[in-house]
mmCIF file of the N, C-alpha and C atoms, coordinates in Angstrom:
data_MODEL
# 
_entry.id   MODEL 
# 
loop_
_atom_site.group_PDB 
_atom_site.id 
_atom_site.type_symbol 
_atom_site.label_atom_id 
_atom_site.label_alt_id 
_atom_site.label_comp_id 
_atom_site.label_asym_id 
_atom_site.label_entity_id 
_atom_site.label_seq_id 
_atom_site.pdbx_PDB_ins_code 
_atom_site.Cartn_x 
_atom_site.Cartn_y 
_atom_site.Cartn_z 
_atom_site.occupancy 
_atom_site.B_iso_or_equiv 
_atom_site.pdbx_formal_charge 
_atom_site.auth_seq_id 
_atom_site.auth_comp_id 
_atom_site.auth_asym_id 
_atom_site.auth_atom_id 
_atom_site.pdbx_PDB_model_num 
ATOM 1   N N  . UNK A 1 1  ? 17.959 45.808 20.510 1.00 0.00 ? 1  UNK A N  1 
ATOM 2   C CA . UNK A 1 1  ? 18.634 46.809 21.293 1.00 0.00 ? 1  UNK A CA 1 
ATOM 3   C C  . UNK A 1 1  ? 18.294 46.626 22.763 1.00 0.00 ? 1  UNK A C  1 
ATOM 4   N N  . UNK A 1 2  ? 19.199 47.021 23.618 1.00 0.00 ? 2  UNK A N  1 
ATOM 5   C CA . UNK A 1 2  ? 18.997 46.912 25.054 1.00 0.00 ? 2  UNK A CA 1 
ATOM 6   C C  . UNK A 1 2  ? 18.928 48.302 25.677 1.00 0.00 ? 2  UNK A C  1 
ATOM 7   N N  . UNK A 1 3  ? 17.969 48.462 26.585 1.00 0.00 ? 3  UNK A N  1 
ATOM 8   C CA . UNK A 1 3  ? 17.750 49.740 27.260 1.00 0.00 ? 3  UNK A CA 1 
ATOM 9   C C  . UNK A 1 3  ? 17.842 49.538 28.763 1.00 0.00 ? 3  UNK A C  1 
ATOM 10  N N  . UNK A 1 4  ? 18.444 50.499 29.455 1.00 0.00 ? 4  UNK A N  1 
ATOM 11  C CA . UNK A 1 4  ? 18.355 50.517 30.900 1.00 0.00 ? 4  UNK A CA 1 
ATOM 12  C C  . UNK A 1 4  ? 16.951 51.009 31.246 1.00 0.00 ? 4  UNK A C  1 
ATOM 13  N N  . UNK A 1 5  ? 16.405 50.525 32.338 1.00 0.00 ? 5  UNK A N  1 
ATOM 14  C CA . UNK A 1 5  ? 15.028 50.851 32.703 1.00 0.00 ? 5  UNK A CA 1 
ATOM 15  C C  . UNK A 1 5  ? 14.765 52.345 32.725 1.00 0.00 ? 5  UNK A C  1 
ATOM 16  N N  . UNK A 1 6  ? 15.641 53.119 33.338 1.00 0.00 ? 6  UNK A N  1 
ATOM 17  C CA . UNK A 1 6  ? 15.384 54.557 33.431 1.00 0.00 ? 6  UNK A CA 1 
ATOM 18  C C  . UNK A 1 6  ? 15.368 55.204 32.046 1.00 0.00 ? 6  UNK A C  1 
ATOM 19  N N  . UNK A 1 7  ? 16.202 54.740 31.118 1.00 0.00 ? 7  UNK A N  1 
ATOM 20  C CA . UNK A 1 7  ? 16.189 55.277 29.756 1.00 0.00 ? 7  UNK A CA 1 
ATOM 21  C C  . UNK A 1 7  ? 14.925 54.859 29.017 1.00 0.00 ? 7  UNK A C  1 
ATOM 22  N N  . UNK A 1 8  ? 14.512 53.613 29.202 1.00 0.00 ? 8  UNK A N  1 
ATOM 23  C CA . UNK A 1 8  ? 13.302 53.124 28.545 1.00 0.00 ? 8  UNK A CA 1 
ATOM 24  C C  . UNK A 1 8  ? 12.074 53.901 29.027 1.00 0.00 ? 8  UNK A C  1 
ATOM 25  N N  . UNK A 1 9  ? 12.022 54.210 30.319 1.00 0.00 ? 9  UNK A N  1 
ATOM 26  C CA . UNK A 1 9  ? 10.900 54.991 30.851 1.00 0.00 ? 9  UNK A CA 1 
ATOM 27  C C  . UNK A 1 9  ? 10.881 56.391 30.251 1.00 0.00 ? 9  UNK A C  1 
ATOM 28  N N  . UNK A 1 10 ? 12.041 57.010 30.173 1.00 0.00 ? 10 UNK A N  1 
ATOM 29  C CA . UNK A 1 10 ? 12.125 58.378 29.664 1.00 0.00 ? 10 UNK A CA 1 
ATOM 30  C C  . UNK A 1 10 ? 11.862 58.456 28.165 1.00 0.00 ? 10 UNK A C  1 
ATOM 31  N N  . UNK A 1 11 ? 12.129 57.360 27.443 1.00 0.00 ? 11 UNK A N  1 
ATOM 32  C CA . UNK A 1 11 ? 11.992 57.376 25.983 1.00 0.00 ? 11 UNK A CA 1 
ATOM 33  C C  . UNK A 1 11 ? 11.058 56.257 25.503 1.00 0.00 ? 11 UNK A C  1 
ATOM 34  N N  . UNK A 1 12 ? 9.982  56.049 26.243 1.00 0.00 ? 12 UNK A N  1 
ATOM 35  C CA . UNK A 1 12 ? 9.068  54.949 25.954 1.00 0.00 ? 12 UNK A CA 1 
ATOM 36  C C  . UNK A 1 12 ? 8.540  54.985 24.524 1.00 0.00 ? 12 UNK A C  1 
ATOM 37  N N  . UNK A 1 13 ? 8.187  56.155 24.022 1.00 0.00 ? 13 UNK A N  1 
ATOM 38  C CA . UNK A 1 13 ? 7.685  56.246 22.643 1.00 0.00 ? 13 UNK A CA 1 
ATOM 39  C C  . UNK A 1 13 ? 8.706  55.707 21.655 1.00 0.00 ? 13 UNK A C  1 
ATOM 40  N N  . UNK A 1 14 ? 9.960  56.043 21.865 1.00 0.00 ? 14 UNK A N  1 
ATOM 41  C CA . UNK A 1 14 ? 11.015 55.565 20.970 1.00 0.00 ? 14 UNK A CA 1 
ATOM 42  C C  . UNK A 1 14 ? 11.194 54.048 21.087 1.00 0.00 ? 14 UNK A C  1 
ATOM 43  N N  . UNK A 1 15 ? 11.130 53.535 22.308 1.00 0.00 ? 15 UNK A N  1 
ATOM 44  C CA . UNK A 1 15 ? 11.259 52.090 22.527 1.00 0.00 ? 15 UNK A CA 1 
ATOM 45  C C  . UNK A 1 15 ? 10.150 51.358 21.777 1.00 0.00 ? 15 UNK A C  1 
ATOM 46  N N  . UNK A 1 16 ? 8.921  51.854 21.873 1.00 0.00 ? 16 UNK A N  1 
ATOM 47  C CA . UNK A 1 16 ? 7.784  51.223 21.201 1.00 0.00 ? 16 UNK A CA 1 
ATOM 48  C C  . UNK A 1 16 ? 7.946  51.291 19.683 1.00 0.00 ? 16 UNK A C  1 
ATOM 49  N N  . UNK A 1 17 ? 8.321  52.441 19.161 1.00 0.00 ? 17 UNK A N  1 
ATOM 50  C CA . UNK A 1 17 ? 8.517  52.575 17.711 1.00 0.00 ? 17 UNK A CA 1 
ATOM 51  C C  . UNK A 1 17 ? 9.600  51.633 17.209 1.00 0.00 ? 17 UNK A C  1 
ATOM 52  N N  . UNK A 1 18 ? 10.700 51.523 17.954 1.00 0.00 ? 18 UNK A N  1 
ATOM 53  C CA . UNK A 1 18 ? 11.770 50.622 17.541 1.00 0.00 ? 18 UNK A CA 1 
ATOM 54  C C  . UNK A 1 18 ? 11.329 49.158 17.605 1.00 0.00 ? 18 UNK A C  1 
ATOM 55  N N  . UNK A 1 19 ? 10.506 48.827 18.572 1.00 0.00 ? 19 UNK A N  1 
ATOM 56  C CA . UNK A 1 19 ? 9.985  47.455 18.650 1.00 0.00 ? 19 UNK A CA 1 
ATOM 57  C C  . UNK A 1 19 ? 9.151  47.141 17.410 1.00 0.00 ? 19 UNK A C  1 
ATOM 58  N N  . UNK A 1 20 ? 8.390  48.115 16.928 1.00 0.00 ? 20 UNK A N  1 
ATOM 59  C CA . UNK A 1 20 ? 7.571  47.914 15.740 1.00 0.00 ? 20 UNK A CA 1 
ATOM 60  C C  . UNK A 1 20 ? 8.419  47.857 14.475 1.00 0.00 ? 20 UNK A C  1 
ATOM 61  N N  . UNK A 1 21 ? 9.446  48.672 14.396 1.00 0.00 ? 21 UNK A N  1 
ATOM 62  C CA . UNK A 1 21 ? 10.233 48.797 13.172 1.00 0.00 ? 21 UNK A CA 1 
ATOM 63  C C  . UNK A 1 21 ? 11.414 47.831 13.100 1.00 0.00 ? 21 UNK A C  1 
ATOM 64  N N  . UNK A 1 22 ? 12.071 47.591 14.227 1.00 0.00 ? 22 UNK A N  1 
ATOM 65  C CA . UNK A 1 22 ? 13.319 46.825 14.204 1.00 0.00 ? 22 UNK A CA 1 
ATOM 66  C C  . UNK A 1 22 ? 13.268 45.503 14.949 1.00 0.00 ? 22 UNK A C  1 
ATOM 67  N N  . UNK A 1 23 ? 12.251 45.316 15.784 1.00 0.00 ? 23 UNK A N  1 
ATOM 68  C CA . UNK A 1 23 ? 12.152 44.068 16.530 1.00 0.00 ? 23 UNK A CA 1 
ATOM 69  C C  . UNK A 1 23 ? 12.193 44.288 18.026 1.00 0.00 ? 23 UNK A C  1 
ATOM 70  N N  . UNK A 1 24 ? 12.194 43.207 18.776 1.00 0.00 ? 24 UNK A N  1 
ATOM 71  C CA . UNK A 1 24 ? 12.121 43.265 20.234 1.00 0.00 ? 24 UNK A CA 1 
ATOM 72  C C  . UNK A 1 24 ? 13.187 44.165 20.851 1.00 0.00 ? 24 UNK A C  1 
ATOM 73  N N  . UNK A 1 25 ? 12.776 44.887 21.898 1.00 0.00 ? 25 UNK A N  1 
ATOM 74  C CA . UNK A 1 25 ? 13.658 45.787 22.638 1.00 0.00 ? 25 UNK A CA 1 
ATOM 75  C C  . UNK A 1 25 ? 13.779 45.262 24.067 1.00 0.00 ? 25 UNK A C  1 
ATOM 76  N N  . UNK A 1 26 ? 14.995 44.973 24.483 1.00 0.00 ? 26 UNK A N  1 
ATOM 77  C CA . UNK A 1 26 ? 15.260 44.427 25.809 1.00 0.00 ? 26 UNK A CA 1 
ATOM 78  C C  . UNK A 1 26 ? 15.423 45.564 26.819 1.00 0.00 ? 26 UNK A C  1 
ATOM 79  N N  . UNK A 1 27 ? 14.893 45.342 28.008 1.00 0.00 ? 27 UNK A N  1 
ATOM 80  C CA . UNK A 1 27 ? 15.021 46.321 29.091 1.00 0.00 ? 27 UNK A CA 1 
ATOM 81  C C  . UNK A 1 27 ? 15.738 45.639 30.253 1.00 0.00 ? 27 UNK A C  1 
ATOM 82  N N  . UNK A 1 28 ? 16.753 46.316 30.783 1.00 0.00 ? 28 UNK A N  1 
ATOM 83  C CA . UNK A 1 28 ? 17.528 45.738 31.874 1.00 0.00 ? 28 UNK A CA 1 
ATOM 84  C C  . UNK A 1 28 ? 17.353 46.558 33.148 1.00 0.00 ? 28 UNK A C  1 
ATOM 85  N N  . UNK A 1 29 ? 17.550 45.879 34.274 1.00 0.00 ? 29 UNK A N  1 
ATOM 86  C CA . UNK A 1 29 ? 17.565 46.523 35.591 1.00 0.00 ? 29 UNK A CA 1 
ATOM 87  C C  . UNK A 1 29 ? 18.856 46.063 36.256 1.00 0.00 ? 29 UNK A C  1 
ATOM 88  N N  . UNK A 1 30 ? 19.691 47.010 36.590 1.00 0.00 ? 30 UNK A N  1 
ATOM 89  C CA . UNK A 1 30 ? 21.004 46.726 37.174 1.00 0.00 ? 30 UNK A CA 1 
ATOM 90  C C  . UNK A 1 30 ? 21.814 45.787 36.277 1.00 0.00 ? 30 UNK A C  1 
ATOM 91  N N  . UNK A 1 31 ? 21.679 45.984 34.957 1.00 0.00 ? 31 UNK A N  1 
ATOM 92  C CA . UNK A 1 31 ? 22.455 45.203 34.002 1.00 0.00 ? 31 UNK A CA 1 
ATOM 93  C C  . UNK A 1 31 ? 21.933 43.813 33.714 1.00 0.00 ? 31 UNK A C  1 
ATOM 94  N N  . UNK A 1 32 ? 20.820 43.437 34.325 1.00 0.00 ? 32 UNK A N  1 
ATOM 95  C CA . UNK A 1 32 ? 20.257 42.100 34.108 1.00 0.00 ? 32 UNK A CA 1 
ATOM 96  C C  . UNK A 1 32 ? 18.950 42.219 33.334 1.00 0.00 ? 32 UNK A C  1 
ATOM 97  N N  . UNK A 1 33 ? 18.685 41.294 32.398 1.00 0.00 ? 33 UNK A N  1 
ATOM 98  C CA . UNK A 1 33 ? 17.446 41.341 31.628 1.00 0.00 ? 33 UNK A CA 1 
ATOM 99  C C  . UNK A 1 33 ? 16.221 41.334 32.544 1.00 0.00 ? 33 UNK A C  1 
ATOM 100 N N  . UNK A 1 34 ? 15.277 42.252 32.268 1.00 0.00 ? 34 UNK A N  1 
ATOM 101 C CA . UNK A 1 34 ? 14.081 42.354 33.110 1.00 0.00 ? 34 UNK A CA 1 
ATOM 102 C C  . UNK A 1 34 ? 12.791 42.251 32.301 1.00 0.00 ? 34 UNK A C  1 
ATOM 103 N N  . UNK A 1 35 ? 12.812 42.739 31.053 1.00 0.00 ? 35 UNK A N  1 
ATOM 104 C CA . UNK A 1 35 ? 11.592 42.744 30.242 1.00 0.00 ? 35 UNK A CA 1 
ATOM 105 C C  . UNK A 1 35 ? 11.964 42.905 28.779 1.00 0.00 ? 35 UNK A C  1 
ATOM 106 N N  . UNK A 1 36 ? 10.977 42.618 27.924 1.00 0.00 ? 36 UNK A N  1 
ATOM 107 C CA . UNK A 1 36 ? 11.147 42.803 26.482 1.00 0.00 ? 36 UNK A CA 1 
ATOM 108 C C  . UNK A 1 36 ? 9.894  43.460 25.943 1.00 0.00 ? 36 UNK A C  1 
ATOM 109 N N  . UNK A 1 37 ? 10.066 44.488 25.128 1.00 0.00 ? 37 UNK A N  1 
ATOM 110 C CA . UNK A 1 37 ? 8.944  45.154 24.464 1.00 0.00 ? 37 UNK A CA 1 
ATOM 111 C C  . UNK A 1 37 ? 8.852  44.576 23.057 1.00 0.00 ? 37 UNK A C  1 
ATOM 112 N N  . UNK A 1 38 ? 7.667  44.059 22.715 1.00 0.00 ? 38 UNK A N  1 
ATOM 113 C CA . UNK A 1 38 ? 7.428  43.429 21.414 1.00 0.00 ? 38 UNK A CA 1 
ATOM 114 C C  . UNK A 1 38 ? 6.369  44.177 20.641 1.00 0.00 ? 38 UNK A C  1 
ATOM 115 N N  . UNK A 1 39 ? 6.452  44.079 19.319 1.00 0.00 ? 39 UNK A N  1 
ATOM 116 C CA . UNK A 1 39 ? 5.369  44.593 18.487 1.00 0.00 ? 39 UNK A CA 1 
ATOM 117 C C  . UNK A 1 39 ? 4.188  43.627 18.611 1.00 0.00 ? 39 UNK A C  1 
ATOM 118 N N  . UNK A 1 40 ? 2.978  44.076 18.307 1.00 0.00 ? 40 UNK A N  1 
ATOM 119 C CA . UNK A 1 40 ? 1.825  43.174 18.368 1.00 0.00 ? 40 UNK A CA 1 
ATOM 120 C C  . UNK A 1 40 ? 1.994  41.952 17.462 1.00 0.00 ? 40 UNK A C  1 
ATOM 121 N N  . UNK A 1 41 ? 2.577  42.128 16.279 1.00 0.00 ? 41 UNK A N  1 
ATOM 122 C CA . UNK A 1 41 ? 2.744  40.983 15.373 1.00 0.00 ? 41 UNK A CA 1 
ATOM 123 C C  . UNK A 1 41 ? 3.731  39.969 15.943 1.00 0.00 ? 41 UNK A C  1 
ATOM 124 N N  . UNK A 1 42 ? 4.823  40.434 16.560 1.00 0.00 ? 42 UNK A N  1 
ATOM 125 C CA . UNK A 1 42 ? 5.770  39.510 17.194 1.00 0.00 ? 42 UNK A CA 1 
ATOM 126 C C  . UNK A 1 42 ? 5.099  38.769 18.345 1.00 0.00 ? 42 UNK A C  1 
ATOM 127 N N  . UNK A 1 43 ? 4.309  39.477 19.125 1.00 0.00 ? 43 UNK A N  1 
ATOM 128 C CA . UNK A 1 43 ? 3.621  38.853 20.250 1.00 0.00 ? 43 UNK A CA 1 
ATOM 129 C C  . UNK A 1 43 ? 2.638  37.789 19.770 1.00 0.00 ? 43 UNK A C  1 
ATOM 130 N N  . UNK A 1 44 ? 1.825  38.117 18.758 1.00 0.00 ? 44 UNK A N  1 
ATOM 131 C CA . UNK A 1 44 ? 0.856  37.152 18.221 1.00 0.00 ? 44 UNK A CA 1 
ATOM 132 C C  . UNK A 1 44 ? 1.567  35.902 17.705 1.00 0.00 ? 44 UNK A C  1 
ATOM 133 N N  . UNK A 1 45 ? 2.700  36.097 17.046 1.00 0.00 ? 45 UNK A N  1 
ATOM 134 C CA . UNK A 1 45 ? 3.455  34.961 16.514 1.00 0.00 ? 45 UNK A CA 1 
ATOM 135 C C  . UNK A 1 45 ? 3.933  34.063 17.658 1.00 0.00 ? 45 UNK A C  1 
ATOM 136 N N  . UNK A 1 46 ? 4.348  34.657 18.766 1.00 0.00 ? 46 UNK A N  1 
ATOM 137 C CA . UNK A 1 46 ? 4.839  33.870 19.895 1.00 0.00 ? 46 UNK A CA 1 
ATOM 138 C C  . UNK A 1 46 ? 3.743  33.089 20.610 1.00 0.00 ? 46 UNK A C  1 
ATOM 139 N N  . UNK A 1 47 ? 2.555  33.663 20.700 1.00 0.00 ? 47 UNK A N  1 
ATOM 140 C CA . UNK A 1 47 ? 1.491  33.008 21.463 1.00 0.00 ? 47 UNK A CA 1 
ATOM 141 C C  . UNK A 1 47 ? 0.518  32.227 20.586 1.00 0.00 ? 47 UNK A C  1 
ATOM 142 N N  . UNK A 1 48 ? 0.753  32.227 19.282 1.00 0.00 ? 48 UNK A N  1 
ATOM 143 C CA . UNK A 1 48 ? -0.151 31.509 18.376 1.00 0.00 ? 48 UNK A CA 1 
ATOM 144 C C  . UNK A 1 48 ? -0.147 30.021 18.704 1.00 0.00 ? 48 UNK A C  1 
ATOM 145 N N  . UNK A 1 49 ? -1.316 29.416 18.584 1.00 0.00 ? 49 UNK A N  1 
ATOM 146 C CA . UNK A 1 49 ? -1.413 27.993 18.824 1.00 0.00 ? 49 UNK A CA 1 
ATOM 147 C C  . UNK A 1 49 ? -0.765 27.256 17.669 1.00 0.00 ? 49 UNK A C  1 
ATOM 148 N N  . UNK A 1 50 ? -0.017 26.246 17.984 1.00 0.00 ? 50 UNK A N  1 
ATOM 149 C CA . UNK A 1 50 ? 0.678  25.471 16.975 1.00 0.00 ? 50 UNK A CA 1 
ATOM 150 C C  . UNK A 1 50 ? 0.137  24.048 16.970 1.00 0.00 ? 50 UNK A C  1 
ATOM 151 N N  . UNK A 1 51 ? 0.163  23.416 15.795 1.00 0.00 ? 51 UNK A N  1 
ATOM 152 C CA . UNK A 1 51 ? -0.307 22.024 15.760 1.00 0.00 ? 51 UNK A CA 1 
ATOM 153 C C  . UNK A 1 51 ? 0.661  21.119 16.512 1.00 0.00 ? 51 UNK A C  1 
ATOM 154 N N  . UNK A 1 52 ? 0.196  19.970 16.960 1.00 0.00 ? 52 UNK A N  1 
ATOM 155 C CA . UNK A 1 52 ? 1.114  19.012 17.586 1.00 0.00 ? 52 UNK A CA 1 
ATOM 156 C C  . UNK A 1 52 ? 2.245  18.668 16.609 1.00 0.00 ? 52 UNK A C  1 
ATOM 157 N N  . UNK A 1 53 ? 3.379  18.269 17.139 1.00 0.00 ? 53 UNK A N  1 
ATOM 158 C CA . UNK A 1 53 ? 4.558  18.029 16.308 1.00 0.00 ? 53 UNK A CA 1 
ATOM 159 C C  . UNK A 1 53 ? 4.292  17.027 15.188 1.00 0.00 ? 53 UNK A C  1 
ATOM 160 N N  . UNK A 1 54 ? 3.621  15.929 15.498 1.00 0.00 ? 54 UNK A N  1 
ATOM 161 C CA . UNK A 1 54 ? 3.366  14.921 14.472 1.00 0.00 ? 54 UNK A CA 1 
ATOM 162 C C  . UNK A 1 54 ? 2.515  15.504 13.343 1.00 0.00 ? 54 UNK A C  1 
ATOM 163 N N  . UNK A 1 55 ? 1.525  16.307 13.675 1.00 0.00 ? 55 UNK A N  1 
ATOM 164 C CA . UNK A 1 55 ? 0.693  16.953 12.652 1.00 0.00 ? 55 UNK A CA 1 
ATOM 165 C C  . UNK A 1 55 ? 1.539  17.915 11.812 1.00 0.00 ? 55 UNK A C  1 
ATOM 166 N N  . UNK A 1 56 ? 2.433  18.640 12.451 1.00 0.00 ? 56 UNK A N  1 
ATOM 167 C CA . UNK A 1 56 ? 3.337  19.540 11.743 1.00 0.00 ? 56 UNK A CA 1 
ATOM 168 C C  . UNK A 1 56 ? 4.169  18.759 10.721 1.00 0.00 ? 56 UNK A C  1 
ATOM 169 N N  . UNK A 1 57 ? 4.713  17.630 11.128 1.00 0.00 ? 57 UNK A N  1 
ATOM 170 C CA . UNK A 1 57 ? 5.521  16.797 10.229 1.00 0.00 ? 57 UNK A CA 1 
ATOM 171 C C  . UNK A 1 57 ? 4.663  16.271 9.077  1.00 0.00 ? 57 UNK A C  1 
ATOM 172 N N  . UNK A 1 58 ? 3.459  15.835 9.373  1.00 0.00 ? 58 UNK A N  1 
ATOM 173 C CA . UNK A 1 58 ? 2.577  15.302 8.322  1.00 0.00 ? 58 UNK A CA 1 
ATOM 174 C C  . UNK A 1 58 ? 2.199  16.357 7.295  1.00 0.00 ? 58 UNK A C  1 
ATOM 175 N N  . UNK A 1 59 ? 2.143  17.625 7.685  1.00 0.00 ? 59 UNK A N  1 
ATOM 176 C CA . UNK A 1 59 ? 1.797  18.708 6.757  1.00 0.00 ? 59 UNK A CA 1 
ATOM 177 C C  . UNK A 1 59 ? 3.011  19.276 6.023  1.00 0.00 ? 59 UNK A C  1 
ATOM 178 N N  . UNK A 1 60 ? 4.185  18.823 6.369  1.00 0.00 ? 60 UNK A N  1 
ATOM 179 C CA . UNK A 1 60 ? 5.395  19.400 5.782  1.00 0.00 ? 60 UNK A CA 1 
ATOM 180 C C  . UNK A 1 60 ? 5.533  19.043 4.308  1.00 0.00 ? 60 UNK A C  1 
ATOM 181 N N  . UNK A 1 61 ? 6.316  19.812 3.565  1.00 0.00 ? 61 UNK A N  1 
ATOM 182 C CA . UNK A 1 61 ? 6.562  19.496 2.159  1.00 0.00 ? 61 UNK A CA 1 
ATOM 183 C C  . UNK A 1 61 ? 7.253  18.150 1.979  1.00 0.00 ? 61 UNK A C  1 
ATOM 184 N N  . UNK A 1 62 ? 7.850  17.619 3.022  1.00 0.00 ? 62 UNK A N  1 
ATOM 185 C CA . UNK A 1 62 ? 8.532  16.332 2.931  1.00 0.00 ? 62 UNK A CA 1 
ATOM 186 C C  . UNK A 1 62 ? 7.597  15.145 3.151  1.00 0.00 ? 62 UNK A C  1 
ATOM 187 N N  . UNK A 1 63 ? 6.328  15.423 3.466  1.00 0.00 ? 63 UNK A N  1 
ATOM 188 C CA . UNK A 1 63 ? 5.374  14.332 3.665  1.00 0.00 ? 63 UNK A CA 1 
ATOM 189 C C  . UNK A 1 63 ? 5.303  13.501 2.388  1.00 0.00 ? 63 UNK A C  1 
ATOM 190 N N  . UNK A 1 64 ? 5.345  12.197 2.537  1.00 0.00 ? 64 UNK A N  1 
ATOM 191 C CA . UNK A 1 64 ? 5.306  11.310 1.381  1.00 0.00 ? 64 UNK A CA 1 
ATOM 192 C C  . UNK A 1 64 ? 6.669  11.109 0.730  1.00 0.00 ? 64 UNK A C  1 
ATOM 193 N N  . UNK A 1 65 ? 7.714  11.633 1.335  1.00 0.00 ? 65 UNK A N  1 
ATOM 194 C CA . UNK A 1 65 ? 9.040  11.515 0.741  1.00 0.00 ? 65 UNK A CA 1 
ATOM 195 C C  . UNK A 1 65 ? 9.787  10.281 1.231  1.00 0.00 ? 65 UNK A C  1 
ATOM 196 N N  . UNK A 1 66 ? 9.128  9.478  2.029  1.00 0.00 ? 66 UNK A N  1 
ATOM 197 C CA . UNK A 1 66 ? 9.787  8.290  2.547  1.00 0.00 ? 66 UNK A CA 1 
ATOM 198 C C  . UNK A 1 66 ? 10.287 8.453  3.970  1.00 0.00 ? 66 UNK A C  1 
ATOM 199 N N  . UNK A 1 67 ? 10.189 9.639  4.527  1.00 0.00 ? 67 UNK A N  1 
ATOM 200 C CA . UNK A 1 67 ? 10.592 9.859  5.909  1.00 0.00 ? 67 UNK A CA 1 
ATOM 201 C C  . UNK A 1 67 ? 9.547  9.204  6.800  1.00 0.00 ? 67 UNK A C  1 
ATOM 202 N N  . UNK A 1 68 ? 10.007 8.324  7.684  1.00 0.00 ? 68 UNK A N  1 
ATOM 203 C CA . UNK A 1 68 ? 9.075  7.598  8.551  1.00 0.00 ? 68 UNK A CA 1 
ATOM 204 C C  . UNK A 1 68 ? 8.752  8.429  9.792  1.00 0.00 ? 68 UNK A C  1 
ATOM 205 N N  . UNK A 1 69 ? 7.471  8.500  10.119 1.00 0.00 ? 69 UNK A N  1 
ATOM 206 C CA . UNK A 1 69 ? 7.053  9.235  11.312 1.00 0.00 ? 69 UNK A CA 1 
ATOM 207 C C  . UNK A 1 69 ? 6.560  8.296  12.411 1.00 0.00 ? 69 UNK A C  1 
ATOM 208 N N  . UNK A 1 70 ? 6.528  6.995  12.129 1.00 0.00 ? 70 UNK A N  1 
ATOM 209 C CA . UNK A 1 70 ? 6.093  6.048  13.153 1.00 0.00 ? 70 UNK A CA 1 
ATOM 210 C C  . UNK A 1 70 ? 7.263  5.754  14.079 1.00 0.00 ? 70 UNK A C  1 
ATOM 211 N N  . UNK A 1 71 ? 6.932  5.485  15.319 1.00 0.00 ? 71 UNK A N  1 
ATOM 212 C CA . UNK A 1 71 ? 7.963  5.172  16.297 1.00 0.00 ? 71 UNK A CA 1 
ATOM 213 C C  . UNK A 1 71 ? 8.389  3.721  16.153 1.00 0.00 ? 71 UNK A C  1 
ATOM 214 N N  . UNK A 1 72 ? 9.686  3.496  16.183 1.00 0.00 ? 72 UNK A N  1 
ATOM 215 C CA . UNK A 1 72 ? 10.224 2.142  16.149 1.00 0.00 ? 72 UNK A CA 1 
ATOM 216 C C  . UNK A 1 72 ? 10.163 1.596  17.567 1.00 0.00 ? 72 UNK A C  1 
ATOM 217 N N  . UNK A 1 73 ? 9.347  0.591  17.794 1.00 0.00 ? 73 UNK A N  1 
ATOM 218 C CA . UNK A 1 73 ? 9.148  0.058  19.137 1.00 0.00 ? 73 UNK A CA 1 
ATOM 219 C C  . UNK A 1 73 ? 10.010 -1.170 19.422 1.00 0.00 ? 73 UNK A C  1 
ATOM 220 N N  . UNK A 1 74 ? 10.932 -1.496 18.541 1.00 0.00 ? 74 UNK A N  1 
ATOM 221 C CA . UNK A 1 74 ? 11.801 -2.646 18.784 1.00 0.00 ? 74 UNK A CA 1 
ATOM 222 C C  . UNK A 1 74 ? 12.758 -2.330 19.930 1.00 0.00 ? 74 UNK A C  1 
ATOM 223 N N  . UNK A 1 75 ? 13.181 -3.383 20.647 1.00 0.00 ? 75 UNK A N  1 
ATOM 224 C CA . UNK A 1 75 ? 14.105 -3.117 21.761 1.00 0.00 ? 75 UNK A CA 1 
ATOM 225 C C  . UNK A 1 75 ? 15.431 -2.554 21.254 1.00 0.00 ? 75 UNK A C  1 
ATOM 226 N N  . UNK A 1 76 ? 16.098 -1.851 22.127 1.00 0.00 ? 76 UNK A N  1 
ATOM 227 C CA . UNK A 1 76 ? 17.384 -1.259 21.764 1.00 0.00 ? 76 UNK A CA 1 
ATOM 228 C C  . UNK A 1 76 ? 18.395 -2.359 21.497 1.00 0.00 ? 76 UNK A C  1 
ATOM 229 N N  . UNK A 1 77 ? 19.349 -2.068 20.650 1.00 0.00 ? 77 UNK A N  1 
ATOM 230 C CA . UNK A 1 77 ? 20.374 -3.071 20.356 1.00 0.00 ? 77 UNK A CA 1 
ATOM 231 C C  . UNK A 1 77 ? 21.319 -3.213 21.547 1.00 0.00 ? 77 UNK A C  1 
ATOM 232 N N  . UNK A 1 78 ? 21.922 -4.367 21.633 1.00 0.00 ? 78 UNK A N  1 
ATOM 233 C CA . UNK A 1 78 ? 22.865 -4.607 22.722 1.00 0.00 ? 78 UNK A CA 1 
ATOM 234 C C  . UNK A 1 78 ? 24.227 -4.107 22.317 1.00 0.00 ? 78 UNK A C  1 
ATOM 235 N N  . UNK A 1 79 ? 24.900 -3.454 23.251 1.00 0.00 ? 79 UNK A N  1 
ATOM 236 C CA . UNK A 1 79 ? 26.223 -2.900 23.003 1.00 0.00 ? 79 UNK A CA 1 
ATOM 237 C C  . UNK A 1 79 ? 27.201 -3.558 23.960 1.00 0.00 ? 79 UNK A C  1 
ATOM 238 N N  . UNK A 1 80 ? 28.291 -4.061 23.411 1.00 0.00 ? 80 UNK A N  1 
ATOM 239 C CA . UNK A 1 80 ? 29.326 -4.669 24.237 1.00 0.00 ? 80 UNK A CA 1 
ATOM 240 C C  . UNK A 1 80 ? 30.309 -3.575 24.633 1.00 0.00 ? 80 UNK A C  1 
ATOM 241 N N  . UNK A 1 81 ? 30.501 -3.418 25.934 1.00 0.00 ? 81 UNK A N  1 
ATOM 242 C CA . UNK A 1 81 ? 31.440 -2.397 26.419 1.00 0.00 ? 81 UNK A CA 1 
ATOM 243 C C  . UNK A 1 81 ? 32.719 -3.022 26.925 1.00 0.00 ? 81 UNK A C  1 
# 
């Protein structure tokens, strides 16, 4: 949901409750996005440290399925234009 700043200020308790129950609440100033109110769990999920991409791929359920994760270092093929 989107709130104008003056409405969000006047109904801050409601904005916070909705962020916890329904998800992020956007706040606008002069019709332009200015801020977002998040629940603590949404915030933690956003700032959580993530493994490097290659480690993520190696831990995936597809690991060992034949998907290659090594970089192909051969030169690019030649294309006739």
